[in-house]
C-alpha atoms as an extended CHARMM CRD file, in Angstrom:
* protein
*
       279  EXT
         1         1  MET       CA           -136.3940000000      151.4390000000       16.5560000000  PROA      1               0.0000000000
         2         2  LYS       CA           -136.0380000000      150.9910000000       12.7880000000  PROA      2               0.0000000000
         3         3  LEU       CA           -135.1410000000      147.3430000000       13.2790000000  PROA      3               0.0000000000
         4         4  ARG       CA           -138.1740000000      146.7810000000       15.4640000000  PROA      4               0.0000000000
         5         5  ILE       CA           -140.4050000000      148.2520000000       12.7860000000  PROA      5               0.0000000000
         6         6  ALA       CA           -138.7930000000      146.0860000000       10.1440000000  PROA      6               0.0000000000
         7         7  ALA       CA           -139.0320000000      142.9880000000       12.3110000000  PROA      7               0.0000000000
         8         8  ALA       CA           -142.7240000000      143.5800000000       12.7420000000  PROA      8               0.0000000000
         9         9  ALA       CA           -143.3900000000      144.2710000000        9.0920000000  PROA      9               0.0000000000
        10        10  VAL       CA           -141.1250000000      142.1750000000        6.8570000000  PROA      10              0.0000000000
        11        11  ALA       CA           -143.2230000000      139.4560000000        5.2710000000  PROA      11              0.0000000000
        12        12  ALA       CA           -142.3820000000      135.9400000000        4.3060000000  PROA      12              0.0000000000
        13        13  LEU       CA           -144.3300000000      136.5190000000        1.1480000000  PROA      13              0.0000000000
        14        14  GLY       CA           -142.5330000000      134.0350000000       -0.9960000000  PROA      14              0.0000000000
        15        15  ALA       CA           -143.1250000000      130.8900000000        0.9870000000  PROA      15              0.0000000000
        16        16  GLY       CA           -144.7600000000      127.5460000000        0.3680000000  PROA      16              0.0000000000
        17        17  ALA       CA           -144.9330000000      124.0490000000        1.7700000000  PROA      17              0.0000000000
        18        18  PHE       CA           -144.9750000000      120.6670000000        0.0630000000  PROA      18              0.0000000000
        19        19  GLU       CA           -148.3690000000      118.9970000000        0.3430000000  PROA      19              0.0000000000
        20        20  ALA       CA           -147.8980000000      115.7070000000       -1.4910000000  PROA      20              0.0000000000
        21        21  GLN       CA           -151.5500000000      114.7150000000       -1.5290000000  PROA      21              0.0000000000
        22        22  ALA       CA           -153.0890000000      118.1590000000       -2.0240000000  PROA      22              0.0000000000
        23        23  GLY       CA           -153.6070000000      121.2430000000        0.1050000000  PROA      23              0.0000000000
        24        24  SER       CA           -152.2840000000      124.7660000000       -0.1450000000  PROA      24              0.0000000000
        25        25  ILE       CA           -149.1770000000      125.4860000000       -2.1820000000  PROA      25              0.0000000000
        26        26  THR       CA           -148.5780000000      128.3540000000        0.2560000000  PROA      26              0.0000000000
        27        27  GLN       CA           -147.4640000000      126.9440000000        3.6000000000  PROA      27              0.0000000000
        28        28  PRO       CA           -150.1810000000      127.6100000000        6.1970000000  PROA      28              0.0000000000
        29        29  GLY       CA           -148.6980000000      129.7120000000        9.0080000000  PROA      29              0.0000000000
        30        30  GLU       CA           -145.6600000000      130.9510000000        7.0890000000  PROA      30              0.0000000000
        31        31  THR       CA           -146.4230000000      134.6370000000        7.7490000000  PROA      31              0.0000000000
        32        32  VAL       CA           -147.7030000000      134.6730000000       11.3460000000  PROA      32              0.0000000000
        33        33  GLY       CA           -145.7910000000      136.9800000000       13.6690000000  PROA      33              0.0000000000
        34        34  LEU       CA           -145.3540000000      139.6540000000       10.9980000000  PROA      34              0.0000000000
        35        35  ALA       CA           -147.2570000000      142.9380000000       10.6300000000  PROA      35              0.0000000000
        36        36  LEU       CA           -147.8330000000      142.4710000000        6.9340000000  PROA      36              0.0000000000
        37        37  GLY       CA           -150.2800000000      145.3470000000        6.5680000000  PROA      37              0.0000000000
        38        38  ALA       CA           -147.7520000000      147.9560000000        7.7250000000  PROA      38              0.0000000000
        39        39  PRO       CA           -145.4580000000      149.5220000000        5.0760000000  PROA      39              0.0000000000
        40        40  LEU       CA           -141.7850000000      148.6460000000        5.4360000000  PROA      40              0.0000000000
        41        41  PRO       CA           -139.2660000000      151.4740000000        5.7550000000  PROA      41              0.0000000000
        42        42  GLU       CA           -137.4490000000      151.9350000000        2.4510000000  PROA      42              0.0000000000
        43        43  GLY       CA           -134.6870000000      149.3470000000        2.1560000000  PROA      43              0.0000000000
        44        44  VAL       CA           -133.7480000000      145.7310000000        1.4500000000  PROA      44              0.0000000000
        45        45  TYR       CA           -134.4220000000      142.9330000000        3.9270000000  PROA      45              0.0000000000
        46        46  PHE       CA           -133.5550000000      139.2430000000        4.2020000000  PROA      46              0.0000000000
        47        47  LEU       CA           -135.8310000000      136.8840000000        6.0420000000  PROA      47              0.0000000000
        48        48  ASN       CA           -135.5320000000      133.1330000000        6.5660000000  PROA      48              0.0000000000
        49        49  THR       CA           -138.3250000000      131.0150000000        8.0290000000  PROA      49              0.0000000000
        50        50  GLY       CA           -137.5490000000      127.3750000000        8.7640000000  PROA      50              0.0000000000
        51        51  SER       CA           -139.8740000000      124.7890000000       10.2480000000  PROA      51              0.0000000000
        52        52  VAL       CA           -139.9690000000      121.0820000000       11.0160000000  PROA      52              0.0000000000
        53        53  GLY       CA           -142.7990000000      118.9000000000       12.2150000000  PROA      53              0.0000000000
        54        54  GLY       CA           -145.3800000000      116.3470000000       11.2210000000  PROA      54              0.0000000000
        55        55  PHE       CA           -146.7580000000      115.8190000000        7.7350000000  PROA      55              0.0000000000
        56        56  ARG       CA           -150.5380000000      116.0370000000        8.0230000000  PROA      56              0.0000000000
        57        57  ALA       CA           -151.0970000000      115.0080000000        4.4010000000  PROA      57              0.0000000000
        58        58  VAL       CA           -149.2260000000      111.7010000000        4.8280000000  PROA      58              0.0000000000
        59        59  GLY       CA           -149.6140000000      110.4210000000        8.3970000000  PROA      59              0.0000000000
        60        60  GLU       CA           -148.2250000000      110.1910000000       11.9090000000  PROA      60              0.0000000000
        61        61  ASP       CA           -144.8540000000      108.6440000000       11.0410000000  PROA      61              0.0000000000
        62        62  ALA       CA           -143.9040000000      111.1930000000        8.3720000000  PROA      62              0.0000000000
        63        63  THR       CA           -141.8130000000      114.3410000000        8.8730000000  PROA      63              0.0000000000
        64        64  LEU       CA           -141.7510000000      117.5120000000        6.7920000000  PROA      64              0.0000000000
        65        65  GLY       CA           -139.1190000000      120.2490000000        6.9110000000  PROA      65              0.0000000000
        66        66  VAL       CA           -139.4450000000      123.5550000000        5.0610000000  PROA      66              0.0000000000
        67        67  ASN       CA           -136.9280000000      126.3850000000        4.6430000000  PROA      67              0.0000000000
        68        68  ILE       CA           -138.0450000000      129.6700000000        3.0890000000  PROA      68              0.0000000000
        69        69  PRO       CA           -135.4250000000      132.3480000000        2.3080000000  PROA      69              0.0000000000
        70        70  VAL       CA           -137.0330000000      135.6240000000        1.2340000000  PROA      70              0.0000000000
        71        71  LEU       CA           -135.5730000000      138.8380000000       -0.1700000000  PROA      71              0.0000000000
        72        72  ALA       CA           -137.7970000000      141.8870000000        0.3250000000  PROA      72              0.0000000000
        73        73  TRP       CA           -137.4170000000      145.2900000000       -1.3070000000  PROA      73              0.0000000000
        74        74  SER       CA           -139.3330000000      148.2770000000       -0.0250000000  PROA      74              0.0000000000
        75        75  THR       CA           -138.8970000000      150.6970000000       -2.9020000000  PROA      75              0.0000000000
        76        76  PRO       CA           -138.6690000000      154.5130000000       -2.8140000000  PROA      76              0.0000000000
        77        77  TRP       CA           -141.7470000000      154.7430000000       -5.0530000000  PROA      77              0.0000000000
        78        78  GLN       CA           -145.3090000000      155.3430000000       -3.9940000000  PROA      78              0.0000000000
        79        79  VAL       CA           -148.6870000000      154.9500000000       -5.7010000000  PROA      79              0.0000000000
        80        80  ALA       CA           -151.8900000000      156.4530000000       -4.3190000000  PROA      80              0.0000000000
        81        81  GLY       CA           -150.0830000000      157.1760000000       -1.0550000000  PROA      81              0.0000000000
        82        82  GLY       CA           -148.8860000000      153.5920000000       -0.6050000000  PROA      82              0.0000000000
        83        83  ARG       CA           -145.3560000000      152.2310000000       -0.8360000000  PROA      83              0.0000000000
        84        84  ILE       CA           -144.5010000000      149.7530000000       -3.6180000000  PROA      84              0.0000000000
        85        85  GLU       CA           -142.8550000000      146.5890000000       -2.2860000000  PROA      85              0.0000000000
        86        86  ALA       CA           -141.5860000000      143.3890000000       -3.9330000000  PROA      86              0.0000000000
        87        87  TYR       CA           -140.6500000000      139.9600000000       -2.5850000000  PROA      87              0.0000000000
        88        88  ALA       CA           -138.8800000000      136.9240000000       -4.0440000000  PROA      88              0.0000000000
        89        89  ALA       CA           -138.1990000000      133.4710000000       -2.6120000000  PROA      89              0.0000000000
        90        90  VAL       CA           -136.8520000000      130.0500000000       -3.5870000000  PROA      90              0.0000000000
        91        91  PRO       CA           -137.9560000000      127.6610000000       -0.8070000000  PROA      91              0.0000000000
        92        92  PHE       CA           -136.5620000000      124.1930000000       -0.1080000000  PROA      92              0.0000000000
        93        93  VAL       CA           -138.3930000000      121.1420000000        1.2010000000  PROA      93              0.0000000000
        94        94  GLY       CA           -137.2350000000      117.9240000000        2.8390000000  PROA      94              0.0000000000
        95        95  TYR       CA           -139.4070000000      115.0320000000        3.9490000000  PROA      95              0.0000000000
        96        96  SER       CA           -139.1160000000      111.5870000000        5.5120000000  PROA      96              0.0000000000
        97        97  LEU       CA           -141.8290000000      108.9820000000        4.9010000000  PROA      97              0.0000000000
        98        98  PRO       CA           -142.6790000000      105.7850000000        6.8480000000  PROA      98              0.0000000000
        99        99  ASN       CA           -141.2600000000      103.5800000000        4.0550000000  PROA      99              0.0000000000
       100       100  ASP       CA           -137.7640000000      105.0280000000        4.7020000000  PROA      100             0.0000000000
       101       101  THR       CA           -138.0470000000      107.3920000000        1.7430000000  PROA      101             0.0000000000
       102       102  ASP       CA           -136.1640000000      110.6580000000        2.3060000000  PROA      102             0.0000000000
       103       103  HSD       CA           -136.0060000000      113.4990000000       -0.1770000000  PROA      103             0.0000000000
       104       104  PHE       CA           -134.7850000000      117.1000000000       -0.3290000000  PROA      104             0.0000000000
       105       105  ASP       CA           -135.5480000000      119.4190000000       -3.2340000000  PROA      105             0.0000000000
       106       106  VAL       CA           -136.1980000000      122.9730000000       -4.3540000000  PROA      106             0.0000000000
       107       107  TYR       CA           -139.8080000000      124.1320000000       -4.0860000000  PROA      107             0.0000000000
       108       108  ASN       CA           -141.8030000000      126.3830000000       -6.4130000000  PROA      108             0.0000000000
       109       109  PRO       CA           -140.0240000000      129.7780000000       -6.7230000000  PROA      109             0.0000000000
       110       110  PHE       CA           -142.1970000000      132.7500000000       -5.8510000000  PROA      110             0.0000000000
       111       111  PHE       CA           -142.3990000000      136.4260000000       -6.7510000000  PROA      111             0.0000000000
       112       112  THR       CA           -144.9280000000      139.0510000000       -5.7570000000  PROA      112             0.0000000000
       113       113  ALA       CA           -145.2920000000      142.8280000000       -5.7870000000  PROA      113             0.0000000000
       114       114  GLY       CA           -147.8370000000      145.1500000000       -4.2780000000  PROA      114             0.0000000000
       115       115  ILE       CA           -148.6150000000      148.2540000000       -2.2840000000  PROA      115             0.0000000000
       116       116  ALA       CA           -148.7320000000      148.8770000000        1.4780000000  PROA      116             0.0000000000
       117       117  TRP       CA           -150.5640000000      151.8750000000        2.9380000000  PROA      117             0.0000000000
       118       118  ASP       CA           -150.2380000000      153.6700000000        6.2510000000  PROA      118             0.0000000000
       119       119  LEU       CA           -153.9030000000      154.3650000000        7.0220000000  PROA      119             0.0000000000
       120       120  GLY       CA           -153.1970000000      156.4800000000       10.0990000000  PROA      120             0.0000000000
       121       121  GLY       CA           -154.0530000000      155.7110000000       13.7010000000  PROA      121             0.0000000000
       122       122  ASN       CA           -151.4970000000      152.8420000000       13.6820000000  PROA      122             0.0000000000
       123       123  TRP       CA           -153.4570000000      150.9400000000       11.0340000000  PROA      123             0.0000000000
       124       124  GLY       CA           -151.9440000000      149.5850000000        7.8220000000  PROA      124             0.0000000000
       125       125  PHE       CA           -153.2280000000      147.6690000000        4.8160000000  PROA      125             0.0000000000
       126       126  SER       CA           -151.3770000000      145.8990000000        2.0150000000  PROA      126             0.0000000000
       127       127  THR       CA           -152.3230000000      143.9840000000       -1.1010000000  PROA      127             0.0000000000
       128       128  PHE       CA           -150.0290000000      141.9270000000       -3.3480000000  PROA      128             0.0000000000
       129       129  VAL       CA           -150.3100000000      139.9050000000       -6.5480000000  PROA      129             0.0000000000
       130       130  GLY       CA           -147.7980000000      137.2960000000       -7.6660000000  PROA      130             0.0000000000
       131       131  ALA       CA           -147.2140000000      133.6930000000       -8.7020000000  PROA      131             0.0000000000
       132       132  TYR       CA           -145.3790000000      130.4780000000       -7.9460000000  PROA      132             0.0000000000
       133       133  GLY       CA           -143.4180000000      129.1120000000      -10.8980000000  PROA      133             0.0000000000
       134       134  PRO       CA           -143.3410000000      125.4240000000      -11.9000000000  PROA      134             0.0000000000
       135       135  VAL       CA           -140.6200000000      123.0140000000      -10.7580000000  PROA      135             0.0000000000
       136       136  ASP       CA           -140.1210000000      119.7600000000      -12.6680000000  PROA      136             0.0000000000
       137       137  ASN       CA           -138.8190000000      117.4650000000       -9.9260000000  PROA      137             0.0000000000
       138       138  GLU       CA           -139.9700000000      114.6880000000       -7.5870000000  PROA      138             0.0000000000
       139       139  LEU       CA           -142.2220000000      117.0280000000       -5.6220000000  PROA      139             0.0000000000
       140       140  GLY       CA           -144.7570000000      116.7790000000       -8.4490000000  PROA      140             0.0000000000
       141       141  GLN       CA           -145.5840000000      120.4850000000       -8.5460000000  PROA      141             0.0000000000
       142       142  ASN       CA           -144.7730000000      121.3910000000      -12.1250000000  PROA      142             0.0000000000
       143       143  MET       CA           -147.4640000000      124.0710000000      -12.4630000000  PROA      143             0.0000000000
       144       144  TRP       CA           -148.0740000000      127.7930000000      -12.1920000000  PROA      144             0.0000000000
       145       145  VAL       CA           -150.0280000000      129.1140000000       -9.2130000000  PROA      145             0.0000000000
       146       146  PHE       CA           -151.5690000000      132.5960000000       -9.1760000000  PROA      146             0.0000000000
       147       147  ASN       CA           -151.3250000000      134.1030000000       -5.7020000000  PROA      147             0.0000000000
       148       148  SER       CA           -152.9370000000      137.1800000000       -4.1560000000  PROA      148             0.0000000000
       149       149  ARG       CA           -152.4380000000      138.4020000000       -0.5740000000  PROA      149             0.0000000000
       150       150  SER       CA           -154.0210000000      141.1090000000        1.5560000000  PROA      150             0.0000000000
       151       151  ALA       CA           -153.2620000000      142.0500000000        5.1570000000  PROA      151             0.0000000000
       152       152  LEU       CA           -154.6850000000      144.4030000000        7.7730000000  PROA      152             0.0000000000
       153       153  SER       CA           -152.4620000000      145.3390000000       10.7300000000  PROA      153             0.0000000000
       154       154  TYR       CA           -152.7640000000      147.3750000000       13.9130000000  PROA      154             0.0000000000
       155       155  THR       CA           -149.3700000000      148.2830000000       15.3990000000  PROA      155             0.0000000000
       156       156  GLY       CA           -150.2640000000      150.7690000000       18.1470000000  PROA      156             0.0000000000
       157       157  ASN       CA           -149.2760000000      150.4750000000       21.8230000000  PROA      157             0.0000000000
       158       158  ASN       CA           -146.5210000000      147.9670000000       20.9530000000  PROA      158             0.0000000000
       159       159  TRP       CA           -149.0560000000      145.4840000000       19.5920000000  PROA      159             0.0000000000
       160       160  ASN       CA           -148.9830000000      143.5870000000       16.3230000000  PROA      160             0.0000000000
       161       161  LEU       CA           -152.5390000000      142.5270000000       15.5080000000  PROA      161             0.0000000000
       162       162  THR       CA           -152.6290000000      141.1970000000       11.9590000000  PROA      162             0.0000000000
       163       163  ALA       CA           -154.9900000000      139.2300000000        9.7490000000  PROA      163             0.0000000000
       164       164  HSD       CA           -153.4870000000      138.0260000000        6.4660000000  PROA      164             0.0000000000
       165       165  VAL       CA           -155.5840000000      136.3770000000        3.7300000000  PROA      165             0.0000000000
       166       166  ILE       CA           -153.8880000000      134.4140000000        0.9300000000  PROA      166             0.0000000000
       167       167  VAL       CA           -155.7140000000      133.1340000000       -2.1580000000  PROA      167             0.0000000000
       168       168  GLY       CA           -154.1730000000      130.6020000000       -4.5540000000  PROA      168             0.0000000000
       169       169  LEU       CA           -155.4750000000      129.5950000000       -7.9980000000  PROA      169             0.0000000000
       170       170  THR       CA           -153.6380000000      126.4910000000       -9.1680000000  PROA      170             0.0000000000
       171       171  GLY       CA           -152.9570000000      125.5610000000      -12.7880000000  PROA      171             0.0000000000
       172       172  GLU       CA           -152.5000000000      122.2020000000      -14.4900000000  PROA      172             0.0000000000
       173       173  ASP       CA           -149.2890000000      120.1830000000      -14.5440000000  PROA      173             0.0000000000
       174       174  GLU       CA           -147.0610000000      121.4420000000      -17.3690000000  PROA      174             0.0000000000
       175       175  ASN       CA           -146.2350000000      117.8910000000      -18.5330000000  PROA      175             0.0000000000
       176       176  THR       CA           -149.4790000000      115.9650000000      -18.0820000000  PROA      176             0.0000000000
       177       177  GLY       CA           -152.1720000000      118.6370000000      -18.2350000000  PROA      177             0.0000000000
       178       178  VAL       CA           -153.6530000000      117.1570000000      -15.0430000000  PROA      178             0.0000000000
       179       179  ARG       CA           -154.6760000000      119.3220000000      -12.1180000000  PROA      179             0.0000000000
       180       180  THR       CA           -152.8990000000      117.8260000000       -9.0970000000  PROA      180             0.0000000000
       181       181  HSD       CA           -153.4860000000      120.5600000000       -6.4930000000  PROA      181             0.0000000000
       182       182  PRO       CA           -156.6100000000      122.5180000000       -5.5430000000  PROA      182             0.0000000000
       183       183  ASP       CA           -157.3380000000      126.2090000000       -5.3230000000  PROA      183             0.0000000000
       184       184  TYR       CA           -157.1190000000      127.3880000000       -1.7230000000  PROA      184             0.0000000000
       185       185  VAL       CA           -157.5430000000      130.1340000000        0.8600000000  PROA      185             0.0000000000
       186       186  ASN       CA           -155.1690000000      130.5790000000        3.8190000000  PROA      186             0.0000000000
       187       187  LEU       CA           -155.6760000000      132.8010000000        6.8680000000  PROA      187             0.0000000000
       188       188  ASP       CA           -152.7120000000      133.7260000000        9.1080000000  PROA      188             0.0000000000
       189       189  LEU       CA           -153.4830000000      135.4900000000       12.4180000000  PROA      189             0.0000000000
       190       190  THR       CA           -151.1310000000      137.2990000000       14.8180000000  PROA      190             0.0000000000
       191       191  ALA       CA           -151.5990000000      138.8540000000       18.2710000000  PROA      191             0.0000000000
       192       192  VAL       CA           -148.1130000000      139.7200000000       19.5570000000  PROA      192             0.0000000000
       193       193  LYS       CA           -146.9860000000      142.2870000000       22.1560000000  PROA      193             0.0000000000
       194       194  THR       CA           -143.5240000000      143.9060000000       22.1550000000  PROA      194             0.0000000000
       195       195  ILE       CA           -142.0760000000      144.3950000000       25.6560000000  PROA      195             0.0000000000
       196       196  ASP       CA           -138.6950000000      146.1290000000       25.5050000000  PROA      196             0.0000000000
       197       197  LYS       CA           -136.7130000000      143.8520000000       23.1560000000  PROA      197             0.0000000000
       198       198  TRP       CA           -139.0340000000      140.8730000000       23.5710000000  PROA      198             0.0000000000
       199       199  GLN       CA           -142.0430000000      139.8080000000       21.5110000000  PROA      199             0.0000000000
       200       200  VAL       CA           -144.6310000000      137.5180000000       23.1050000000  PROA      200             0.0000000000
       201       201  GLY       CA           -148.0160000000      136.4550000000       21.8560000000  PROA      201             0.0000000000
       202       202  LEU       CA           -150.4010000000      134.0540000000       20.1870000000  PROA      202             0.0000000000
       203       203  VAL       CA           -150.6220000000      132.9670000000       16.5560000000  PROA      203             0.0000000000
       204       204  GLY       CA           -153.0790000000      130.9410000000       14.5300000000  PROA      204             0.0000000000
       205       205  PHE       CA           -153.5860000000      129.8520000000       10.9520000000  PROA      205             0.0000000000
       206       206  GLY       CA           -156.0400000000      127.9660000000        8.7920000000  PROA      206             0.0000000000
       207       207  SER       CA           -156.1920000000      126.6430000000        5.2430000000  PROA      207             0.0000000000
       208       208  TRP       CA           -159.1800000000      125.6420000000        3.1440000000  PROA      208             0.0000000000
       209       209  ASP       CA           -159.2740000000      123.9690000000       -0.2680000000  PROA      209             0.0000000000
       210       210  THR       CA           -161.8040000000      125.7150000000       -2.4990000000  PROA      210             0.0000000000
       211       211  SER       CA           -161.7850000000      123.1400000000       -5.3170000000  PROA      211             0.0000000000
       212       212  GLY       CA           -161.0460000000      119.4930000000       -5.9420000000  PROA      212             0.0000000000
       213       213  THR       CA           -158.3290000000      117.9560000000       -8.1080000000  PROA      213             0.0000000000
       214       214  PHE       CA           -158.1590000000      115.4330000000      -10.9520000000  PROA      214             0.0000000000
       215       215  TYR       CA           -157.8110000000      112.6610000000       -8.3550000000  PROA      215             0.0000000000
       216       216  THR       CA           -160.4230000000      113.5880000000       -5.7640000000  PROA      216             0.0000000000
       217       217  ASP       CA           -163.3020000000      115.9010000000       -4.9570000000  PROA      217             0.0000000000
       218       218  LYS       CA           -162.4640000000      115.8340000000       -1.2440000000  PROA      218             0.0000000000
       219       219  LYS       CA           -161.4870000000      119.2390000000        0.0920000000  PROA      219             0.0000000000
       220       220  GLN       CA           -158.9260000000      119.4340000000        2.8740000000  PROA      220             0.0000000000
       221       221  SER       CA           -158.8420000000      122.0330000000        5.6340000000  PROA      221             0.0000000000
       222       222  GLN       CA           -157.1940000000      122.6540000000        8.9870000000  PROA      222             0.0000000000
       223       223  PHE       CA           -156.7400000000      125.2330000000       11.7440000000  PROA      223             0.0000000000
       224       224  ALA       CA           -153.8020000000      125.5110000000       14.1460000000  PROA      224             0.0000000000
       225       225  LEU       CA           -152.9610000000      127.5860000000       17.2220000000  PROA      225             0.0000000000
       226       226  GLY       CA           -149.6770000000      128.3130000000       18.9690000000  PROA      226             0.0000000000
       227       227  GLY       CA           -147.4370000000      130.6940000000       20.8770000000  PROA      227             0.0000000000
       228       228  LEU       CA           -144.6120000000      132.9540000000       19.6810000000  PROA      228             0.0000000000
       229       229  VAL       CA           -141.5330000000      134.4300000000       21.3600000000  PROA      229             0.0000000000
       230       230  GLY       CA           -139.1360000000      136.8370000000       19.6410000000  PROA      230             0.0000000000
       231       231  TYR       CA           -136.0820000000      138.9130000000       20.5670000000  PROA      231             0.0000000000
       232       232  ASP       CA           -134.5200000000      141.9800000000       18.9370000000  PROA      232             0.0000000000
       233       233  PHE       CA           -130.7240000000      141.5680000000       19.0270000000  PROA      233             0.0000000000
       234       234  GLY       CA           -130.1190000000      144.9780000000       17.4780000000  PROA      234             0.0000000000
       235       235  LYS       CA           -128.7770000000      144.0550000000       14.0550000000  PROA      235             0.0000000000
       236       236  PHE       CA           -131.2450000000      141.2170000000       13.5740000000  PROA      236             0.0000000000
       237       237  THR       CA           -134.3420000000      139.7020000000       15.1360000000  PROA      237             0.0000000000
       238       238  LEU       CA           -135.1780000000      136.0680000000       15.8910000000  PROA      238             0.0000000000
       239       239  GLN       CA           -138.6750000000      134.6650000000       16.3000000000  PROA      239             0.0000000000
       240       240  THR       CA           -139.6770000000      131.1540000000       17.3080000000  PROA      240             0.0000000000
       241       241  TYR       CA           -143.1300000000      129.6410000000       17.5700000000  PROA      241             0.0000000000
       242       242  VAL       CA           -144.7460000000      126.2490000000       18.0700000000  PROA      242             0.0000000000
       243       243  THR       CA           -148.1210000000      125.3630000000       16.5640000000  PROA      243             0.0000000000
       244       244  HSD       CA           -150.5300000000      122.4220000000       16.6680000000  PROA      244             0.0000000000
       245       245  ASP       CA           -153.5950000000      121.5950000000       14.5950000000  PROA      245             0.0000000000
       246       246  VAL       CA           -156.7490000000      121.9000000000       16.6900000000  PROA      246             0.0000000000
       247       247  TRP       CA           -159.0230000000      120.9200000000       13.7950000000  PROA      247             0.0000000000
       248       248  THR       CA           -158.5400000000      119.0790000000       10.5020000000  PROA      248             0.0000000000
       249       249  GLU       CA           -160.7770000000      117.7200000000        7.7580000000  PROA      249             0.0000000000
       250       250  ASN       CA           -159.7650000000      115.0440000000        5.2170000000  PROA      250             0.0000000000
       251       251  TYR       CA           -156.1300000000      115.0310000000        6.3580000000  PROA      251             0.0000000000
       252       252  GLU       CA           -154.3610000000      111.9180000000        7.6440000000  PROA      252             0.0000000000
       253       253  THR       CA           -153.2970000000      113.3670000000       10.9980000000  PROA      253             0.0000000000
       254       254  GLU       CA           -152.9180000000      116.5010000000       13.1010000000  PROA      254             0.0000000000
       255       255  GLU       CA           -149.6260000000      118.3520000000       12.7540000000  PROA      255             0.0000000000
       256       256  THR       CA           -147.3400000000      119.8060000000       15.4320000000  PROA      256             0.0000000000
       257       257  ARG       CA           -144.6380000000      122.1140000000       14.0570000000  PROA      257             0.0000000000
       258       258  GLY       CA           -141.7180000000      124.1340000000       15.3930000000  PROA      258             0.0000000000
       259       259  TRP       CA           -140.6730000000      127.3160000000       13.5890000000  PROA      259             0.0000000000
       260       260  LEU       CA           -137.5980000000      129.5940000000       13.6430000000  PROA      260             0.0000000000
       261       261  ARG       CA           -137.3510000000      132.9170000000       11.7930000000  PROA      261             0.0000000000
       262       262  LEU       CA           -134.4630000000      135.3150000000       11.1480000000  PROA      262             0.0000000000
       263       263  ILE       CA           -135.1740000000      138.9210000000       10.1300000000  PROA      263             0.0000000000
       264       264  LEU       CA           -132.1390000000      140.8520000000        8.8920000000  PROA      264             0.0000000000
       265       265  PRO       CA           -132.1640000000      144.3760000000        7.4130000000  PROA      265             0.0000000000
       266       266  VAL       CA           -129.5840000000      144.3120000000        4.5980000000  PROA      266             0.0000000000
       267       267  TRP       CA           -129.7440000000      147.9560000000        3.5340000000  PROA      267             0.0000000000
       268       268  SER       CA           -131.7300000000      150.9460000000        4.7500000000  PROA      268             0.0000000000
       269       269  ALA       CA           -132.2390000000      154.1960000000        2.8860000000  PROA      269             0.0000000000
       270       270  PRO       CA           -130.1940000000      157.0260000000        4.4410000000  PROA      270             0.0000000000
       271       271  GLN       CA           -132.1920000000      159.5690000000        6.3600000000  PROA      271             0.0000000000
       272       272  ALA       CA           -132.2440000000      163.0620000000        4.9480000000  PROA      272             0.0000000000
       273       273  GLU       CA           -130.2130000000      165.4690000000        7.0440000000  PROA      273             0.0000000000
       274       274  PRO       CA           -132.1450000000      168.4080000000        8.4750000000  PROA      274             0.0000000000
       275       275  VAL       CA           -131.7560000000      171.6470000000        6.5590000000  PROA      275             0.0000000000
       276       276  THR       CA           -130.0700000000      174.4180000000        8.5390000000  PROA      276             0.0000000000
       277       277  TYR       CA           -129.8200000000      178.0960000000        7.6890000000  PROA      277             0.0000000000
       278       278  LYS       CA           -126.9920000000      180.4490000000        8.5700000000  PROA      278             0.0000000000
       279       279  ARG       CA           -127.5030000000      184.1330000000        9.1300000000  PROA      279             0.0000000000
């Protein structure tokens, strides 16, 4: 039961995808399938979300792969009735372009901390503040990005109904002083039912640029839908989902993407033994 709760609640909060032309620094869809509003049981968790598919910012003949390892810590401390949690990630990105250019590199490292509340009635809410750090490599993302995230989850009757809003405020390139990526808003949506050890449901996600860049005033946006299947193996949980863009604006192509996620509790706080009295 603890693992099921963790599998539903651990968040890929440190993720991001490479958008060479522009777009969100946070990978759209990276957190679907997770009940991010619900507090995690106290402990340490490892989560890895990998995906491969098209590259909507480049065109039909390009491929983008993303791997996002995340370490999550649900602390023993509480503030205003909510549990303090922290997440860290160092993603990796690989891409293949039509001109036979292939590249693999580390992506912007991410850290965030926040509070998750159990609101009662199977409702939960969380809010986090963090940042992506700059990386001076061929990805061209040598800037800081402020990141805030809030999620609302309903987890009653074996459902995971979650809406997760992510806001990114992007800084200028550390070397050139030029703003290469826009500010953005992402929305990740989950409607997943747990049946015994299985998870089955629908997911969706959208991303919207909220500013232009030094190079263009065009704002990019997209929305994708897909299906998710997961299985609780006892010591770990696997989730897989496939998504496809149903709407895009100012991108080169629609994107179809396959995803695979591992959720592994590393350490759980020991339960307090019940107090007994002898007469």
